C-alpha positions in Angstrom: -28.2 -94.1 161.5 -31.1 -92.5 159.5 -31.0 -93.5 155.8 -33.6 -92.2 153.3 -33.9 -92.2 149.6 -35.5 -90.3 146.7 -36.4 -92.8 144.0 -37.6 -91.1 140.8 -38.0 -93.0 137.5 -35.9 -91.4 134.7 -38.9 -91.4 132.4 -39.6 -87.7 132.5 -38.7 -84.5 134.3 -39.4 -84.2 138.0 -42.3 -81.9 139.0 -43.5 -80.3 142.2 -45.2 -83.5 143.4 -41.9 -85.4 143.1 -40.1 -82.5 144.8 -42.3 -82.8 147.9 -41.2 -86.4 148.4 -37.6 -85.6 147.7 -37.5 -82.7 150.1 -39.2 -84.5 153.0 -36.8 -87.4 152.8 -33.8 -85.0 152.4 -34.8 -82.9 155.4 -35.4 -85.9 157.6 -31.9 -87.2 156.8 -30.0 -84.0 157.2 -31.7 -83.2 160.5 -30.5 -86.6 161.8 -27.1 -86.4 160.2 -27.8 -89.5 158.1 -27.4 -90.6 154.5 -29.6 -89.5 151.6 -29.6 -91.8 148.6 -30.7 -90.8 145.1 -32.0 -94.0 143.5 -32.9 -94.1 139.9 -35.7 -96.6 139.3 -34.7 -97.4 135.7 -35.9 -101.0 135.3 -38.0 -100.1 132.3 -35.5 -100.1 129.5 -37.9 -98.6 126.9 -39.1 -95.5 128.9 -36.0 -94.8 131.0 -33.7 -92.2 129.3 -30.2 -91.0 130.3 -31.3 -87.4 129.4 -34.0 -87.6 132.2 -31.5 -89.2 134.7 -29.2 -86.2 134.0 -32.0 -83.7 134.2 -33.1 -85.1 137.6 -29.7 -84.6 139.0 -29.4 -81.1 137.5 -32.7 -80.1 139.0 -31.8 -81.3 142.5 -28.4 -79.6 142.2 -30.2 -76.3 141.2 -32.2 -76.6 144.4 -29.1 -77.5 146.5 -30.5 -80.9 147.5 -27.3 -82.9 147.5 -27.2 -86.6 147.8 -24.6 -88.9 149.4 -24.6 -91.5 146.6 -26.5 -92.6 143.5 -27.9 -96.1 142.9 -29.4 -97.4 139.7 -31.8 -100.3 139.7 -30.6 -101.4 136.2 -27.3 -102.3 137.9 -29.0 -104.7 140.3 -31.0 -107.0 138.2 -29.1 -110.1 139.4 -30.0 -109.2 143.0 -33.7 -109.0 142.1 -33.6 -112.4 140.4 -31.9 -113.8 143.6 -34.8 -112.3 145.7 -37.4 -113.8 143.3 -35.8 -117.2 143.6 -35.8 -116.8 147.4 -39.5 -116.1 147.3 -40.1 -119.1 145.0 -38.2 -121.4 147.4 -40.4 -120.1 150.3 -43.6 -120.9 148.4 -44.5 -117.1 148.3 -44.2 -116.6 144.5 -46.3 -118.1 141.8 -46.6 -117.8 138.0 -49.9 -116.7 136.4 -50.9 -116.6 132.8 -54.1 -114.5 132.6 -54.2 -111.8 129.9 -55.1 -108.3 130.8 -58.5 -108.8 129.1 -59.2 -111.9 131.2 -58.2 -110.1 134.4 -60.5 -107.2 133.5 -63.4 -109.6 133.0 -62.7 -111.2 136.4 -62.7 -107.8 138.1 -66.0 -106.8 136.4 -67.6 -110.0 137.4 -66.5 -109.6 141.0 -67.8 -106.0 141.2 -71.1 -107.1 139.7 -71.4 -109.6 142.5 -70.6 -107.0 145.1 -67.2 -108.5 145.9 -63.8 -106.6 146.0 -62.0 -106.9 142.7 -59.2 -109.1 144.0 -57.2 -111.7 142.1 -58.7 -115.1 142.8 -55.5 -117.1 142.8 -56.8 -119.3 140.1 -53.2 -119.9 138.9 -52.4 -121.9 142.1 -54.6 -124.7 140.8 -52.5 -125.1 137.6 -50.6 -128.3 137.2 -47.1 -128.3 135.7 -48.6 -129.7 132.5 -51.1 -126.8 132.4 -48.3 -124.3 132.9 -46.2 -125.8 130.1 -49.2 -125.7 127.8 -49.9 -122.1 128.7 -46.2 -121.1 128.2 -46.3 -122.7 124.8 -49.4 -120.7 123.9 -48.8 -117.4 125.6 -45.1 -117.3 126.5 -43.8 -116.9 130.1 -46.3 -115.9 132.7 -46.1 -113.0 135.2 -45.2 -113.7 138.8 -47.3 -112.7 141.9 -46.3 -112.6 145.5 -48.6 -114.6 147.7 -49.8 -112.4 150.6 -50.6 -113.8 154.0 -54.3 -112.9 154.2 -54.1 -111.1 157.5 -54.2 -107.5 158.7 -51.1 -105.5 158.0 -50.6 -102.8 160.6 -48.1 -100.0 161.1 -47.8 -96.6 162.7 -47.5 -94.0 159.9 -45.4 -90.9 160.5 -48.2 -88.7 159.2 -51.4 -90.7 159.0 -51.0 -92.4 162.4 -52.0 -96.0 163.1 -53.0 -97.8 159.8 -54.4 -101.3 159.3 -55.1 -102.9 155.9 -56.7 -106.3 155.4 -54.5 -108.2 153.0 -57.4 -110.3 151.9 -58.9 -107.1 150.3 -55.7 -106.6 148.1 -54.7 -108.6 145.1 -51.4 -110.5 145.3 -49.1 -108.0 143.7 -47.4 -108.8 140.4 -43.6 -108.5 140.9 -42.3 -109.7 137.5 -44.0 -109.1 134.2 -44.3 -111.7 131.5 -41.5 -110.2 129.6 -39.2 -110.6 132.6 -39.2 -107.0 133.7 -38.9 -106.6 137.5 -41.6 -104.2 138.7 -41.2 -101.4 141.2 -42.5 -103.3 144.2 -39.9 -106.1 144.2 -36.9 -103.9 143.2 -37.8 -101.2 145.8 -38.0 -103.8 148.6 -34.7 -105.3 147.7 -33.1 -101.9 147.6 -34.6 -100.8 150.9 -33.3 -103.9 152.6 -29.8 -103.8 151.0 -29.3 -100.1 151.5 -30.5 -100.1 155.1 -33.3 -97.6 154.5 -34.7 -96.6 157.8 -37.4 -94.0 156.8 -39.6 -93.8 153.7 -41.7 -90.8 153.0 -43.9 -90.8 149.9 -47.4 -89.9 148.7 -50.6 -91.2 150.2 -51.4 -93.0 146.9 -48.7 -95.6 148.0 -50.5 -96.7 151.2 -51.7 -100.0 149.7 -48.3 -100.6 148.1 -46.7 -100.1 151.6 -48.9 -102.8 153.1 -47.8 -105.3 150.5 -44.2 -104.2 150.6 -44.2 -104.8 154.4 -45.0 -108.4 153.9 -42.4 -108.8 151.1 -39.7 -107.2 153.3 -40.6 -109.6 156.1 -40.6 -112.6 153.7 -37.1 -111.7 152.5 -35.9 -111.3 156.1 -35.5 -107.5 156.0 -36.2 -104.8 158.5 -39.3 -102.8 157.9 -38.6 -99.0 157.6 -40.7 -96.3 159.3 -43.2 -95.2 156.7 -44.9 -91.8 156.3 -47.4 -90.9 153.6 -47.8 -87.2 152.8 -51.0 -85.8 151.2 -51.2 -85.3 147.5 -51.1 -81.9 145.9 -54.1 -80.4 144.2 -54.5 -77.3 142.1 -55.6 -74.0 143.9 -59.3 -74.9 143.4 -58.8 -78.5 144.7 -58.7 -79.9 141.2 -56.4 -82.9 140.4 -52.9 -81.6 139.8 -52.0 -84.5 137.6 -53.4 -82.9 134.5 -51.2 -79.9 134.9 -48.0 -81.5 136.0 -46.6 -81.0 132.5 -46.3 -77.3 133.2 -45.1 -77.8 136.7 -41.7 -79.5 136.1 -38.9 -78.0 138.1 -37.2 -76.9 134.9 -40.3 -75.1 133.8 -40.5 -73.3 137.1 -36.8 -72.5 136.8 -37.3 -71.1 133.3 -40.1 -68.9 134.6 -37.6 -67.3 137.1 -38.6 -69.1 140.3 -35.8 -68.9 142.8 -34.7 -72.2 144.6 -35.3 -70.9 148.2 -38.7 -69.6 147.2 -39.7 -73.1 146.0 -38.1 -75.0 148.9 -39.6 -72.6 151.5 -43.1 -73.1 150.2 -42.8 -76.9 149.8 -41.3 -77.4 153.2 -44.4 -76.0 154.9 -47.2 -76.5 152.5 -49.8 -78.9 154.0 -48.4 -78.5 157.5 -49.7 -76.7 160.6 -46.8 -74.2 160.3 -47.1 -71.0 158.2 -45.0 -70.7 155.1 -41.9 -68.7 156.0 -39.1 -67.7 153.6 -35.9 -69.3 154.7 -32.5 -67.9 153.8 -30.7 -71.3 153.6 -31.3 -75.0 153.5 -29.8 -75.3 157.0 -32.7 -73.1 158.2 -35.2 -75.3 156.4 -33.7 -78.4 158.1 -33.8 -76.8 161.5 -37.5 -75.9 161.2 -38.7 -79.2 159.7 -40.9 -81.7 161.5 -42.8 -84.4 159.6 -45.3 -84.7 162.5 -46.6 -81.2 161.6 -48.1 -82.5 158.3 -51.7 -83.7 157.9 -53.6 -86.1 155.7 -55.9 -83.6 153.9 -55.2 -82.9 150.2 -52.9 -79.9 149.9 -53.6 -77.0 147.5 -50.7 -75.8 145.5 -50.8 -72.5 143.6 -47.8 -71.8 141.4 -48.6 -68.1 141.7 -47.6 -68.2 145.4 -44.0 -68.8 144.3 -43.6 -65.4 142.7 -44.0 -63.1 145.8 -41.6 -65.4 147.6 -39.2 -65.2 144.7 -39.4 -61.4 144.8 -38.5 -61.4 148.5 -35.6 -63.7 147.8 -34.2 -61.3 145.2 -34.8 -58.2 147.3 -32.5 -59.8 150.0 -29.7 -60.7 147.6 -26.4 -58.7 147.9 -25.0 -57.2 144.7 -22.3 -59.9 144.5 -25.0 -62.6 144.0 -26.3 -60.9 140.9 -23.2 -59.2 139.5 -22.9 -61.5 136.6 -26.6 -61.2 135.7 -26.3 -57.4 135.8 -23.1 -57.4 133.7 -24.9 -59.6 131.1 -27.4 -56.9 130.6 -24.6 -54.5 129.5 -24.8 -52.3 132.6 -21.5 -50.4 132.9 -19.5 -51.6 135.9 -19.5 -48.1 137.5 -23.3 -48.1 137.5 -23.9 -51.8 138.3 -24.2 -51.5 142.1 -26.5 -48.5 141.8 -28.6 -50.2 139.2 -29.1 -53.3 141.5 -29.9 -51.1 144.5 -32.6 -49.3 142.5 -34.3 -52.4 140.9 -34.0 -55.0 143.6 -37.2 -54.1 145.3 -39.0 -53.6 142.0 -38.6 -57.0 140.3 -40.4 -60.3 140.7 -37.9 -62.4 138.8 -34.4 -61.7 137.6 -35.6 -61.4 134.0 -37.4 -58.2 135.0 -34.1 -56.5 135.3 -33.8 -56.3 131.5 -36.9 -54.1 131.2 -35.5 -51.7 133.8 -32.2 -51.4 132.1 -33.9 -50.8 128.8 -35.8 -48.0 130.5 -32.6 -46.4 131.9 -30.8 -46.9 128.6 -33.4 -45.9 126.0 -36.1 -44.1 128.0 -39.7 -45.2 128.8 -42.9 -44.8 126.9 -44.4 -42.0 128.9 -47.7 -42.3 130.7 -49.4 -38.9 130.5 -53.0 -38.2 131.5 -54.7 -35.7 129.2 -55.1 -33.1 131.9 -51.3 -33.2 132.6 -50.0 -32.9 129.0 -49.2 -29.2 129.2 -47.8 -29.5 132.7 -45.5 -32.4 131.7 -44.3 -30.6 128.5 -43.4 -27.5 130.5 -41.7 -29.6 133.2 -39.6 -31.6 130.8 -38.5 -28.4 129.1 -37.0 -27.4 132.4 -35.0 -30.6 132.9 -31.4 -30.3 131.7 -29.6 -33.0 129.7 -28.0 -35.8 131.6 -25.9 -36.8 133.5 -28.0 -36.4 136.6 -27.0 -36.6 140.2 -28.7 -37.7 143.4 -29.8 -34.1 143.8 -31.2 -33.6 140.3 -34.8 -34.8 141.1 -35.1 -32.5 144.1 -33.7 -29.5 142.1 -36.0 -30.2 139.1 -39.2 -30.7 141.1 -38.5 -27.6 143.2 -38.1 -25.5 140.0 -41.2 -27.0 138.4 -43.2 -26.4 141.6 -42.2 -22.7 141.6 -43.0 -22.3 138.0 -46.4 -24.1 138.0 -47.6 -23.9 141.5 -48.2 -27.6 141.6 -47.3 -29.6 144.7 -47.6 -33.0 146.4 -49.0 -35.9 144.4 -50.2 -33.5 141.6 -46.6 -32.5 141.1 -44.7 -35.8 141.6 -47.0 -38.4 140.1 -47.3 -37.0 136.6 -43.5 -36.6 136.5 -42.9 -40.1 137.7 -45.3 -41.5 135.0 -43.7 -39.4 132.3 -40.1 -40.4 133.1 -40.6 -44.1 134.0 -43.9 -45.0 132.3 -45.1 -46.4 135.6 -47.2 -45.2 138.5 -45.0 -47.0 141.1 -41.3 -47.8 141.4 -38.1 -46.8 143.0 -37.3 -43.5 144.5 -37.0 -41.0 141.7 -33.9 -39.5 143.2 -32.2 -42.8 142.6 -33.7 -43.3 139.1 -32.6 -40.0 137.5 -28.8 -40.7 137.9 -29.2 -44.0 136.0 -30.9 -42.4 133.0 -28.7 -42.3 129.9 -30.8 -39.8 128.0 -33.3 -37.1 128.7 -36.9 -38.2 129.0 -39.5 -37.0 126.5 
C-alpha cells in the first residue's frame, strides 16, 4: 500500500513552497488509495509552538487536504534514542567535539587547498581519555553517522537516475551537543516505522536523501521511492525565500484566494501540463502524474491566483455564497438576484461589498465633460425606484427619442453615470437592485 507523509515543522506558518510538497504527497496517496500522514517535526522545543501546529492543520483543512492520522516527533524521542544506540552498536555513530568556529576554520582550510569542505573524521582518533577531557571542558559532544564512502544511487521519480559520492559529503550530525535529535535521524526512524513508501520533497534535499538512504539501510529499513521537485522562484526567477513571509497560506486566504484556485495552480505548475481550473480535489487527483514534472526552477507569480479565483467564484451556485451575501445585509428577496449580477464581476468575495454599497447608496458618477448636459437630461427622465427588468430598456428608449443619441454614445455615458464604471453587469439587471435613484 502507498504511504506518504507531509512533515512540516511547527515553527511558523506553511507557505506555497510547503504546500507544493504537501499536495504532491497527498495526490500520490489518494490516487493509489493509500495513507497520507501529517507528521509534525517538533523536536526543537524552543521554536516549535502549538499555535503553529494548530495553524498547519487549519490551513490544510481550508484546502480540503485531509490526512489519515497525525504523528508528532516529540512523542517518539525514546525511539530515536533506541535507533542511536543501534547505530553505536554497529560502529556507525561517533561523538565529536569541535566547536562551530573550529569546523568553520577546517572548511576554509580545505577550500583554500582546493578540497571539498568535508568533515575530516578527526574525532575517530580520540581516545576515551581524550573524550572524557573534552566532555569536562565543553560538555557532551555531537554525534555523527559514519557514511560508507561509496556511491549512493537511486532512481528519482522526477530527476531520474542519481548518483552521489558519499566521500564528497560530510558525515551528517544526527544528535546535537544538547541532546536534541536532528531531522535526519528522526525522519529516517519515522519513515521506517510508519512504512513510508514514497517521499516527495524539494530538490534542496537531494544530498540529505543520499545520506538518509545509508542510514535507513544501516537501521534495517526499506528505502522509499524518492522524488525531488523543483524549487519555486519569483516571477522574475528571483529567490522566493525572501518573500515567503507574504506567501503563507493564511495570507493568501486573507487576500481572498479560493482553495481550488490555489490547488489547481500548484498541481500543474512546473509540469508539462497546462494549468487548468479543477472543480474538485477528486478531479485534481485524477489528472496528477508526478512524471510530468521537471527539474528546472519553477516560477510562481501570486497574481496568477486571482484570475483563477475569479473563475472559481463565477462558477459557484448561490447556495455556496448565501451566508456571505446575507452578511452584507442584502435582503433575502434580492440575494439571489444580487449574486447573479455580481458573480461575473468580482475577483474575490470581498469585492461583493463594493457592489452592494453601490446598489444601496449609489455610485460616484463617472461623467465626461462633453456628456454632462446629456447625463443631466437623461437622469431627469428616470423615475424613482423601484425598477424592474424592463426599466433600463424603457429609460434608454425615451432618452434616445429625446436626445437623438444612440449606440455607445447613448449607453456608455449612462452606465458610467449610474455605476461609476465603464464595464460591468448588464444594466437591465443592475437597475432592479438600485435602492435609490442615481444622481
